[in-house]
C-alpha positions in Angstrom: -22.1 28.6 -19.0 -19.1 27.1 -20.7 -18.4 23.4 -20.2 -15.0 22.2 -19.1 -13.0 19.2 -20.0 -12.2 16.7 -17.3 -8.5 17.9 -17.4 -9.6 21.5 -16.9 -11.9 20.6 -14.0 -9.0 18.7 -12.3 -6.7 21.6 -12.8 -9.2 24.0 -11.4 -9.8 21.8 -8.4 -6.1 21.4 -7.8 -5.8 25.2 -7.6 -8.8 25.2 -5.2 -7.0 22.8 -2.9 -9.1 19.7 -3.3 -7.6 17.0 -1.1 -9.3 14.3 -3.0 -7.0 14.9 -5.9 -3.6 13.1 -5.6 -1.7 16.0 -7.2 -3.2 18.5 -4.8 -0.8 19.9 -2.1 -3.4 19.4 0.5 -3.5 15.7 -0.3 0.3 15.5 0.1 0.0 17.4 3.5 -2.7 14.9 4.7 -0.4 12.0 3.8 2.4 13.6 5.8 0.4 14.4 8.9 -1.4 11.0 8.9 2.0 9.3 9.4 2.3 7.4 12.6 5.6 9.0 13.6 4.3 12.5 12.9 1.4 11.9 15.2 3.6 10.6 18.0 6.3 13.3 17.7 3.7 16.1 17.6 1.8 14.6 20.5 5.0 14.2 22.5 6.1 17.8 21.9 2.6 19.0 22.7 2.6 17.1 26.0 6.0 18.1 27.3 7.1 21.2 25.4 10.6 21.5 23.9 12.5 18.2 23.8 16.0 17.1 22.8 16.4 14.7 20.0 17.5 11.9 22.4 14.5 12.5 24.7 12.2 12.2 21.7 13.8 8.9 20.7 13.3 7.6 24.3 9.7 8.8 24.5 8.7 7.2 21.2 9.5 3.4 21.3 10.2 1.8 18.1 11.2 4.9 16.1 14.6 4.4 14.5 17.2 7.3 14.5 16.8 7.5 10.7 13.0 7.8 10.8 13.1 10.3 13.7 15.6 12.4 11.8 13.6 12.3 8.6 10.3 13.0 10.3 11.7 16.0 12.3 13.2 17.4 9.1 9.9 17.1 7.3 8.0 18.7 10.2 10.6 21.6 10.3 10.3 22.1 6.5 6.5 22.2 6.8 6.7 24.8 9.6 5.3 22.6 12.3 8.4 22.2 14.4 11.3 24.5 15.1 14.8 23.3 15.7 17.1 25.2 18.1 20.9 24.5 18.2 22.8 25.6 21.3 26.5 25.7 21.0 27.9 23.5 23.8 29.9 20.4 24.3 28.1 18.3 23.1 25.9 20.4 20.9 22.4 20.6 22.2 19.5 20.4 19.7 16.0 21.1 20.9 12.7 20.7 19.0 9.4 22.4 19.8 6.1 23.0 18.1 5.6 26.2 16.2 2.2 27.9 16.6 1.1 26.1 13.4 2.3 22.8 14.9 0.5 23.5 18.1 -2.7 24.0 16.2 -2.2 20.6 14.6 -1.3 19.0 17.9 -4.8 19.5 19.2 -6.1 17.3 16.5 -3.4 14.6 16.5 -3.5 14.4 20.3 -7.2 13.8 20.1 -6.7 11.0 17.6 -4.0 9.4 19.8 -6.3 9.7 22.9 -9.2 8.2 20.9 -7.0 5.2 20.0 -5.9 4.7 23.6 -9.5 4.9 24.9 -11.0 2.6 22.2 -8.4 0.0 21.6 -10.3 -2.7 23.6 -13.4 -2.2 21.4 -11.3 -2.4 18.3 -9.5 -5.5 19.4 -12.9 -7.1 20.3 -14.3 -6.3 16.9 -11.2 -7.8 15.2 -11.6 -11.0 17.1 -15.3 -11.2 16.2 -14.5 -10.4 12.6 -11.6 -12.9 12.3 -13.7 -15.7 14.0 -16.6 -15.1 11.6 -14.2 -15.0 8.6 -12.6 -18.3 9.8 -15.9 -19.9 10.3 -17.1 -18.9 6.9 -13.9 -20.2 5.3 -14.2 -23.6 6.9 -17.9 -24.1 6.4 
């Protein structure tokens, strides 16, 4: 069996979609879908179905128009969200999950639900950790 250089192994792994490699497309996709705004947009669309841009903005507190627009464009580019423009006055733009986005929504909604169900435990752990760190620093 021939040996490979480290560069050749990295190149072979990149073509095999190894998410642990920074250059791998799957690593880039993981970075995209782990974004807070992506999770919230996908979860909102999964919960309610198609939504207008303004409705999404109202549903997700704290998201700026710029960030909402950028995130929706990236989701559309990745094939996770479809955008439908209806000619009217004013123009109506609706966003909805594609089948691929719906598949992802199951996972992201589960993570959102986990966060909502376990935040008290996490906050308690933070308080305990911070108190211990403060006590160790003053001792």
